[in-house]
C-alpha positions in Angstrom: 16.7 217.0 72.9 13.8 217.8 75.2 13.8 214.3 76.8 12.9 213.4 80.3 15.9 212.1 82.1 16.7 210.1 85.3 19.8 209.3 87.3 20.6 207.0 90.2 24.1 207.5 91.4 26.8 206.6 93.9 29.8 208.4 95.2 29.5 211.7 93.2 27.0 214.4 94.3 25.0 214.1 91.0 21.8 215.7 92.3 23.6 218.7 93.7 25.5 219.4 90.5 23.1 218.5 87.7 19.9 217.7 89.5 18.1 220.8 88.2 18.6 219.5 84.6 17.1 216.1 85.4 13.5 214.9 85.6 14.3 212.5 88.5 17.5 212.1 90.5 18.7 210.0 93.4 22.2 209.4 94.8 24.1 207.8 97.7 27.3 209.0 99.4 30.3 206.9 100.4 30.3 208.2 104.0 32.1 205.2 105.6 35.1 205.6 103.4 35.9 209.2 104.4 34.0 210.1 107.5 33.8 208.5 110.9 30.0 208.1 110.8 27.2 208.2 108.3 25.5 211.2 110.0 28.6 213.4 109.4 29.0 212.2 105.8 25.3 212.7 105.0 25.4 216.2 106.5 28.3 217.3 104.4 27.3 215.6 101.2 23.5 216.1 101.1 23.1 219.5 102.7 22.9 222.2 100.0 22.6 225.1 102.4 25.3 224.2 104.9 28.1 226.8 105.1 31.7 225.7 104.6 32.6 226.5 108.3 29.7 224.4 109.7 30.7 221.5 107.4 34.3 221.6 108.5 33.3 221.8 112.2 31.0 218.8 111.8 33.7 216.8 110.0 36.3 217.6 112.7 33.9 216.5 115.4 32.9 213.4 113.5 36.5 212.4 112.8 38.0 213.1 116.2 35.7 211.7 118.8 34.7 208.4 117.2 38.3 207.5 116.7 39.2 208.4 120.3 36.3 206.2 121.4 37.5 203.3 119.3 40.8 203.2 121.3 38.8 202.4 124.4 35.9 200.5 122.7 37.3 198.6 119.7 34.8 197.8 116.9 34.9 195.7 113.8 35.2 198.5 111.2 35.1 196.0 108.3 31.6 194.8 109.4 30.4 198.4 109.9 31.7 199.3 106.4 30.0 196.4 104.8 26.7 197.2 106.6 26.8 200.7 105.3 27.7 199.5 101.8 24.7 197.1 101.8 22.4 200.0 102.8 23.9 202.1 99.9 23.5 199.3 97.4 19.9 198.5 98.4 18.9 202.2 98.1 20.5 202.5 94.7 19.0 199.2 93.4 15.5 200.1 94.7 15.5 203.4 92.8 17.2 201.9 89.7 14.4 199.3 89.5 11.8 202.1 89.6 13.4 204.3 87.0 14.2 201.4 84.6 10.5 200.8 84.0 9.4 204.5 84.1 7.9 205.0 80.7 8.0 208.8 81.2 11.8 208.7 81.2 13.6 208.5 77.8 17.2 208.3 79.2 18.3 206.8 82.5 21.9 206.7 83.9 22.5 204.1 86.7 25.8 204.2 88.6 26.2 201.1 90.9 29.0 200.7 93.5 29.5 197.0 92.6 31.8 195.2 92.1 33.7 197.9 94.1 34.8 196.7 97.5 33.8 195.7 100.1 32.5 192.3 99.2 28.8 192.1 100.3 27.3 189.1 98.5 27.0 185.5 99.4 26.1 183.5 96.2 25.3 180.3 98.2 22.4 181.9 100.0 21.8 184.5 97.3 21.8 187.2 99.9 23.8 190.3 101.0 26.3 189.7 103.8 28.7 191.4 106.1 31.0 188.4 106.2 34.7 189.1 105.6 34.8 186.0 103.3 33.0 187.9 100.6 35.4 189.3 98.0 35.7 190.6 94.4 34.3 187.4 92.8 31.3 187.6 95.0 30.5 191.2 93.9 30.9 190.2 90.3 28.2 187.6 90.8 26.1 190.3 92.5 26.5 192.5 89.4 25.2 189.6 87.3 22.2 189.3 89.7 21.5 193.0 89.4 21.4 192.9 85.6 19.1 189.8 85.8 16.7 191.6 88.1 16.7 194.7 85.9 16.0 192.6 82.9 13.1 190.7 84.6 11.5 193.9 85.8 11.9 195.6 82.3 10.6 192.5 80.5 7.5 192.4 82.8 6.9 196.1 82.0 7.3 195.6 78.3 10.4 197.8 78.2 13.3 195.4 77.7 13.0 194.7 73.9 12.7 198.3 72.9 15.3 199.7 75.3 19.0 200.3 74.4 21.4 199.5 77.2 25.1 200.3 77.6 26.9 198.5 80.3 30.4 199.6 81.2 32.8 200.6 84.1 34.6 203.7 85.1 38.0 201.8 85.4 39.7 198.5 85.0 40.4 196.0 87.8 42.6 197.9 90.3 43.5 195.1 92.7 46.7 196.8 93.7 44.7 199.7 95.0 41.2 198.4 96.0 41.6 194.7 96.7 44.3 192.6 98.3 45.1 189.1 97.3 42.8 187.5 99.9 39.8 189.7 98.9 40.0 188.8 95.2 39.0 185.2 95.9 39.5 184.2 92.3 40.7 180.9 90.9 44.5 180.5 90.8 45.9 182.1 87.7 42.7 184.2 87.0 44.5 187.3 88.0 48.2 188.3 87.7 50.2 191.4 88.7 50.2 192.5 85.0 47.8 195.4 84.7 45.0 194.9 82.2 43.5 198.3 81.3 40.5 196.9 79.4 37.1 197.5 80.8 33.7 195.8 80.0 31.7 197.5 77.3 28.4 195.9 76.2 25.7 197.5 74.1 22.2 196.0 73.6 20.3 198.0 70.9 16.6 198.4 71.3 14.6 196.3 68.8 17.7 194.2 67.8 18.7 190.7 68.9 21.8 190.4 66.7 25.1 190.1 68.3 28.6 191.2 67.2 32.0 191.2 68.8 34.0 194.4 68.2 37.7 193.6 68.4 39.3 197.0 67.6 40.7 199.2 70.4 38.8 202.3 71.4 38.4 204.6 74.4 35.1 204.8 76.2 35.3 208.6 76.2 33.1 208.3 73.1 30.2 206.8 75.2 28.4 210.2 75.5 28.5 210.9 71.8 27.4 207.3 71.1 24.3 207.7 73.3 23.4 210.9 71.5 23.7 209.0 68.2 21.4 206.3 69.5 18.8 208.8 70.9 18.9 210.7 67.6 18.3 207.5 65.6 21.7 207.6 63.8 22.7 204.3 65.4 19.9 201.6 65.5 21.5 198.4 64.2 24.7 196.5 64.9 26.0 197.6 61.5 25.4 201.2 62.5 27.2 200.6 65.8 30.2 199.1 64.2 30.5 201.8 61.6 30.1 204.5 64.2 32.8 203.0 66.4 35.1 202.7 63.4 34.6 206.3 62.7 35.1 207.7 66.2 37.6 205.3 67.9 40.6 207.1 66.4 39.4 210.4 67.8 38.9 208.9 71.2 42.4 207.4 71.1 44.0 210.7 70.1 42.2 212.6 72.9 43.4 210.1 75.4 47.0 210.4 74.1 46.9 214.2 74.3 45.7 214.0 77.9 48.5 211.6 78.8 
């Protein structure tokens, strides 16, 4: 379409893979999840010219020696992980706030780590924290704060009303894999062992203040095509959106069934 595009990402090496096709790109790694120290992870993840042999050697060194040292000098790994996650979040949010109001960009993709663990937000002080008391519910509140701050920045820049936003997640709540019962910190009965595969999916169309609740089941694999429809002007009102989803949701469901 010949549009200027921007991306702020987490976890995946977006800029190494598709950075040449973007006008502006920024990403953060998850080094503390897989490597013993941030330096090792950043070397492997961000270095475009590093050979495979040098990467593997650096990984081996980074994994072996810090873990041996921890036997003698125990550290609070949970606090270290949270500190690194706070740094990742702050870097992502800073760049996201910049791109969200860049009038030279026609399309921006923002991939935040929250509400992914670890918990890093204290709602009482409205600040980031390394406390082990922060859990899933805290990070949900942080996600709300992020959207509020993005909206305030975009409103001040005159971009909010005319911008279309799609807010969604890459997976449902996976407490059995990502959070334990203590880290959920939800009200009793708010979460059960029954898996709920639904994910949030909110669309705010530029120039429209009308709301509608879409109750039919669909797979978010259609999101890419939906964004193209918005950018091309085929979807601009809530009625357009409902009609488009009605037309494409069966296709998405059949694709998902075939993959399964």
